[in-house]
Wavefront OBJ file of the C-alpha trace (Angstrom):
o trace
v 49.398 19.243 38.098
v 50.229 18.241 41.617
v 53.231 19.422 43.664
v 54.644 17.360 46.551
v 56.919 18.792 49.277
v 58.171 16.403 51.832
v 58.839 17.581 55.412
v 62.660 17.319 55.826
v 62.850 18.314 59.477
v 60.434 15.663 60.704
v 60.901 12.343 58.926
v 57.700 11.009 60.503
v 55.674 13.801 59.103
v 53.547 12.818 56.092
v 54.129 14.552 52.791
v 52.053 17.633 52.269
v 50.066 17.665 49.023
v 49.386 21.010 47.462
v 46.866 20.814 44.618
v 46.962 23.332 41.818
v 43.668 24.027 40.010
v 43.655 22.900 36.389
v 41.380 23.899 33.551
v 38.549 21.601 32.342
v 38.569 18.934 35.036
v 37.287 15.556 33.829
v 33.519 15.193 34.005
v 31.802 12.258 35.583
v 28.254 10.889 35.525
v 27.866 10.944 31.707
v 26.752 7.329 31.580
v 24.174 7.879 34.293
v 22.755 10.885 32.472
v 22.472 8.836 29.277
v 20.504 6.152 31.078
v 18.195 8.744 32.591
v 17.631 10.333 29.166
v 16.851 6.929 27.627
v 14.189 6.118 30.212
v 12.809 9.642 30.002
v 12.322 9.426 26.240
v 10.812 5.951 26.542
v 8.425 7.146 29.212
v 7.355 10.100 27.098
v 6.625 7.841 24.155
v 4.508 5.525 26.291
v 2.689 8.577 27.558
v 1.973 9.644 23.969
v 0.566 6.204 23.145
v -1.739 6.257 26.174
v -2.874 9.791 25.419
v -3.587 8.743 21.843
v -6.101 6.198 23.069
v -7.646 8.640 25.534
v -7.898 11.557 23.147
v -9.334 9.504 20.297
v -11.241 6.442 21.514
v -11.355 5.178 17.940
v -7.609 4.700 18.097
v -7.475 2.078 20.794
v -5.250 -0.967 20.584
v -7.815 -3.026 18.709
v -8.243 -0.266 16.164
v -4.503 0.119 15.599
v -4.361 -3.595 14.937
v -7.360 -3.234 12.624
v -8.137 -0.102 10.655
v -8.528 3.541 11.729
v -10.867 4.189 8.768
v -13.760 2.547 10.593
v -14.723 6.028 11.768
v -14.870 8.644 9.024
v -15.309 12.392 9.212
v -16.242 14.866 6.491
v -13.781 17.395 5.134
v -14.915 20.085 2.711
v -13.023 20.185 -0.580
v -15.217 22.829 -2.288
v -17.853 24.796 -0.412
v -21.438 24.684 -1.623
v -24.982 23.657 -0.868
v -25.423 20.459 1.125
v -28.526 19.083 -0.568
v -26.866 17.754 -3.727
v -23.300 16.930 -2.805
v -20.382 15.240 -4.551
v -18.085 12.851 -2.707
v -14.441 12.922 -3.749
v -12.998 9.489 -3.092
v -9.287 8.857 -3.567
v -7.596 5.686 -4.782
v -3.966 6.755 -4.793
v -0.853 4.611 -4.509
v -0.348 0.878 -4.859
v -3.630 -0.977 -4.340
v -3.355 -3.397 -1.439
v -5.679 -4.891 1.148
v -3.377 -3.810 3.984
v -0.807 -1.126 4.670
v 2.852 -1.072 5.526
v 3.954 -0.502 9.099
v 4.760 2.894 10.472
v 6.416 3.768 13.760
v 6.996 0.673 15.927
v 4.916 -1.467 13.589
v 1.637 0.467 13.720
v -0.276 -0.396 10.533
v -1.120 2.102 7.841
v -4.776 2.411 6.821
v -6.073 -0.235 4.432
v -6.953 1.311 1.081
v -9.529 -1.370 0.334
v -11.328 -1.019 3.646
v -11.261 2.771 3.502
v -12.872 2.825 0.046
v -15.405 0.119 0.909
v -16.396 1.863 4.137
v -16.683 5.170 2.293
v -18.981 3.666 -0.335
v -21.138 1.964 2.293
v -21.549 5.243 4.155
v -22.172 7.199 0.942
v -24.927 4.780 -0.073
v -26.816 5.699 3.121
v -26.466 9.455 2.597
v -29.251 10.854 0.424
v -27.459 14.187 0.046
v -24.698 12.544 -1.984
v -25.750 12.554 -5.612
v -22.492 11.587 -7.337
v -19.002 10.302 -6.625
v -15.707 11.305 -8.214
v -13.154 8.538 -7.849
v -9.670 10.009 -8.136
v -7.354 7.234 -9.316
v -3.613 7.768 -9.359
v -2.166 4.278 -9.134
v 0.038 1.809 -11.028
v -2.246 -0.964 -9.793
v -1.500 -3.596 -7.199
v -2.860 -6.866 -5.904
v -5.391 -8.822 -7.961
v -7.697 -9.466 -5.026
v -7.443 -5.939 -3.635
v -8.278 -4.429 -7.034
v -11.199 -6.793 -7.457
v -12.573 -5.944 -4.005
v -12.659 -2.235 -4.833
v -14.207 -2.974 -8.217
v -16.907 -5.058 -6.531
v -17.604 -2.334 -3.954
v -18.135 0.225 -6.730
v -20.527 -2.087 -8.550
v -22.526 -2.684 -5.362
v -22.726 1.055 -4.702
v -24.000 1.760 -8.212
v -26.550 -1.036 -8.001
v -27.811 0.089 -4.590
v -28.059 3.815 -5.384
v -28.254 4.152 -9.171
v -26.034 7.224 -8.773
v -23.183 8.155 -11.124
v -19.521 7.419 -10.475
v -17.032 9.582 -12.349
v -13.349 8.639 -12.551
v -10.600 11.239 -12.672
v -7.244 9.721 -13.612
v -4.078 11.247 -12.223
v -0.544 10.900 -13.517
v -0.829 7.137 -13.790
v -3.868 4.905 -13.852
v -2.586 1.554 -15.018
v -3.399 -2.126 -14.584
v -5.291 -2.458 -11.281
v -5.846 1.293 -11.381
v -7.722 0.854 -14.645
v -9.440 -2.260 -13.293
v -11.169 -0.244 -10.560
v -11.979 2.533 -13.057
v -13.705 0.323 -15.632
v -17.201 0.311 -14.039
v -17.391 4.139 -13.930
v -20.097 6.009 -15.847
v -17.590 8.493 -17.246
v -13.781 8.505 -17.236
v -11.533 11.557 -17.413
v -7.825 11.283 -18.154
v -5.494 14.214 -17.683
v -3.452 15.257 -20.759
v -0.334 13.596 -19.335
v -1.996 10.510 -17.825
v -0.457 7.109 -18.538
v -3.078 4.377 -18.526
v -3.668 0.841 -19.801
v -1.259 -1.961 -18.842
v -4.229 -4.314 -18.939
v -2.906 -7.681 -17.877
v -1.581 -9.846 -15.064
v 1.960 -10.347 -13.852
v 3.497 -12.805 -11.444
v 7.164 -12.306 -10.729
v 9.772 -14.490 -9.132
v 13.524 -15.027 -9.165
v 15.484 -18.265 -9.414
v 18.744 -18.688 -7.533
v 19.343 -22.417 -8.122
v 22.512 -21.941 -10.222
v 23.882 -19.482 -7.699
v 23.199 -21.995 -4.927
v 24.965 -24.746 -6.883
v 28.001 -22.533 -7.284
v 28.360 -22.053 -3.536
v 27.232 -25.503 -2.477
v 23.896 -24.444 -1.007
v 21.182 -27.102 -1.084
v 17.440 -26.629 -0.966
v 15.695 -28.835 1.596
v 11.962 -28.611 0.986
v 9.631 -31.354 2.163
v 6.325 -31.209 0.304
v 3.131 -33.211 0.249
v 3.094 -33.328 -3.544
v 5.173 -32.554 -6.641
v 3.452 -29.209 -7.222
v 3.407 -27.871 -3.686
v 6.628 -25.855 -4.087
v 5.571 -23.952 -7.187
v 8.071 -21.296 -8.193
v 10.596 -22.405 -5.590
v 13.453 -19.944 -6.095
v 16.141 -22.347 -4.851
v 15.220 -25.331 -7.048
v 15.749 -25.684 -10.809
v 12.925 -24.295 -12.933
v 10.231 -26.903 -13.553
v 8.363 -26.436 -16.855
v 5.303 -28.201 -15.450
v 5.156 -25.652 -12.656
v 5.306 -22.817 -15.172
v 2.387 -24.316 -17.117
v 0.268 -24.527 -13.965
v 0.988 -20.957 -13.004
v 0.400 -19.728 -16.551
v -3.080 -21.269 -16.397
v -3.983 -19.244 -13.315
v -2.519 -16.065 -14.804
v -4.569 -16.595 -17.973
v -7.715 -17.076 -15.911
v -7.219 -13.812 -14.056
v -6.354 -12.071 -17.303
v -9.606 -13.307 -18.826
v -11.541 -11.742 -15.962
v -9.721 -8.446 -16.494
v -10.605 -8.403 -20.197
v -14.224 -9.250 -19.401
v -14.436 -6.348 -16.960
v -12.961 -3.910 -19.478
v -15.284 -5.141 -22.221
v -18.352 -4.798 -19.988
v -17.426 -1.470 -18.456
v -16.385 0.207 -21.699
v -18.971 -1.509 -23.885
v -16.341 -3.031 -26.134
v -16.317 -6.473 -27.698
v -13.546 -8.903 -26.831
v -12.778 -9.151 -30.532
v -12.252 -5.396 -30.724
v -10.034 -5.452 -27.652
v -7.903 -8.170 -29.175
v -7.770 -6.642 -32.665
v -6.605 -3.267 -31.356
v -4.075 -4.775 -28.899
v -5.789 -2.972 -26.043
v -5.118 -5.695 -23.489
v -1.636 -6.939 -24.366
v -0.074 -5.138 -21.409
v 1.042 -1.959 -23.159
v 0.391 1.513 -21.740
v -1.311 4.415 -23.520
v -1.247 8.189 -23.443
v -4.480 10.054 -22.739
v -5.087 10.760 -26.436
v -4.451 7.127 -27.379
v -6.777 5.933 -24.608
v -9.476 8.321 -25.839
v -9.166 7.009 -29.381
v -9.406 3.419 -28.096
v -12.476 4.314 -25.989
v -10.725 3.448 -22.733
v -11.557 6.957 -21.479
v -14.384 9.347 -22.359
v -12.766 12.745 -22.033
v -9.417 14.458 -21.501
v -9.546 16.865 -18.579
v -8.304 17.609 -15.101
v -9.880 16.871 -11.733
v -11.881 20.099 -11.804
v -13.521 19.037 -15.059
v -14.510 15.718 -13.475
v -15.968 17.529 -10.469
v -17.995 19.815 -12.726
v -19.316 16.796 -14.628
v -20.322 15.178 -11.349
v -22.065 18.342 -10.167
v -23.967 18.510 -13.434
v -25.117 14.930 -13.032
v -25.994 15.654 -9.401
v -28.290 18.429 -10.595
v -26.594 21.244 -8.663
v -23.626 23.160 -10.053
v -23.192 24.841 -6.681
v -23.192 21.657 -4.626
v -20.592 20.928 -1.996
v -17.636 18.672 -2.769
v -16.244 16.849 0.234
v -14.083 13.923 1.274
v -14.166 11.355 4.029
v -11.129 11.491 6.263
v -10.022 9.733 9.405
v -9.452 11.760 12.571
v -5.694 11.673 13.193
v -4.671 10.060 16.448
v -2.013 11.449 18.752
v 0.264 8.660 17.522
v -0.356 9.706 13.905
v 0.714 13.240 14.746
v 3.763 11.923 16.572
v 4.755 9.835 13.539
v 4.300 12.817 11.240
v 6.392 14.994 13.542
v 9.060 12.302 13.671
v 9.134 12.153 9.875
v 7.969 8.530 9.608
v 7.007 7.829 6.005
v 4.127 5.353 5.864
v 3.898 4.240 2.277
v 3.335 1.117 0.269
v 5.087 0.678 -3.047
v 6.281 -2.001 -5.457
v 9.287 -2.646 -3.206
v 7.017 -3.595 -0.315
v 5.032 -5.856 -2.631
v 8.106 -7.721 -3.803
v 9.399 -8.630 -0.365
v 6.216 -10.496 0.449
v 6.951 -13.224 -2.072
v 5.418 -14.114 -5.448
v 1.841 -13.003 -5.939
v -0.596 -12.292 -8.741
v -0.638 -8.602 -9.569
v -2.616 -6.196 -11.674
v 0.394 -3.907 -11.599
v 2.404 -1.879 -14.072
v 5.934 -2.595 -12.875
v 8.548 -1.517 -15.438
l 1 2 3 4 5 6 7 8 9 10 11 12 13 14 15 16 17 18 19 20 21 22 23 24 25 26 27 28 29 30 31 32 33 34 35 36 37 38 39 40 41 42 43 44 45 46 47 48 49 50 51 52 53 54 55 56 57 58 59 60 61 62 63 64 65 66 67 68 69 70 71 72 73 74 75 76 77 78 79 80 81 82 83 84 85 86 87 88 89 90 91 92 93 94 95 96 97 98 99 100 101 102 103 104 105 106 107 108 109 110 111 112 113 114 115 116 117 118 119 120 121 122 123 124 125 126 127 128 129 130 131 132 133 134 135 136 137 138 139 140 141 142 143 144 145 146 147 148 149 150 151 152 153 154 155 156 157 158 159 160 161 162 163 164 165 166 167 168 169 170 171 172 173 174 175 176 177 178 179 180 181 182 183 184 185 186 187 188 189 190 191 192 193 194 195 196 197 198 199 200 201 202 203 204 205 206 207 208 209 210 211 212 213 214 215 216 217 218 219 220 221 222 223 224 225 226 227 228 229 230 231 232 233 234 235 236 237 238 239 240 241 242 243 244 245 246 247 248 249 250 251 252 253 254 255 256 257 258 259 260 261 262 263 264 265 266 267 268 269 270 271 272 273 274 275 276 277 278 279 280 281 282 283 284 285 286 287 288 289 290 291 292 293 294 295 296 297 298 299 300 301 302 303 304 305 306 307 308 309 310 311 312 313 314 315 316 317 318 319 320 321 322 323 324 325 326 327 328 329 330 331 332 333 334 335 336 337 338 339 340 341 342 343 344 345 346 347 348 349 350 351 352 353 354 355
């Protein structure tokens, strides 16, 4: 409050202002402090990025744009002798050639490149006598699955060393595709496997567009260029063309299963092994899709036995985390690729169990 008393005796005298102190006077400078805080946080983040490159030279800008799995380090999973070792190699999650973006668009590691690089390095290491491939995946891209499959075949051909597969909770479609060339396959008691087949999904909105007066304007060089155009009426000829490619990729899948599991195509067809259905571990064992029901430890023991040293070390290849990786983890950024990420990239051919 303010009190004014005007000088009555001297009319020329200015009013005297007496100020009374009030509680909680209004604060000023809040906007300025906010701006300062914004630039401070931004500067700290830039500092973290620079320090990331300095602390780990493998995490420079080119590497972030490429793949941090180019440089691998060893991490002990089970201690033991280092003359006859077992490499534990993980294929977990949706199988894709690339990864989804993390904080500010930094790419996640490529599963395909990580596994290929691991196999290339393992082939040059004479102390590695066997590999356990841990597969816990619903599958993924056709090409990505095939690239991992091819890398496993090349490793086996180059080294003549055993590859043991240990299936996790789910090893379906592309997950089974990469498992097929293994020398021995374990499924856990609750594993879901199978889903041998190919899927290509799309949605058609042409009737919805007609309802709201939306027109598709696509200029193509030929009648089949806009295959599976979601805004145009369904064209049966387009479906026939796409079905042909799906059938071709399916045929390759069946061939790989038949070769890897030493089954005839007639047997696969007669027992409905490759009609897309999934199987429990016991069903898969009966159908000869797996060799044994057991957990990861059982697969590791089998690998050690084949390596000729029950006391051999089990280890993994890991990538040294960058400062930016640690910052993302601290910030709670979840870098993950799932069926949702696959769907937003448009129609594609998938070895994927997608209920």
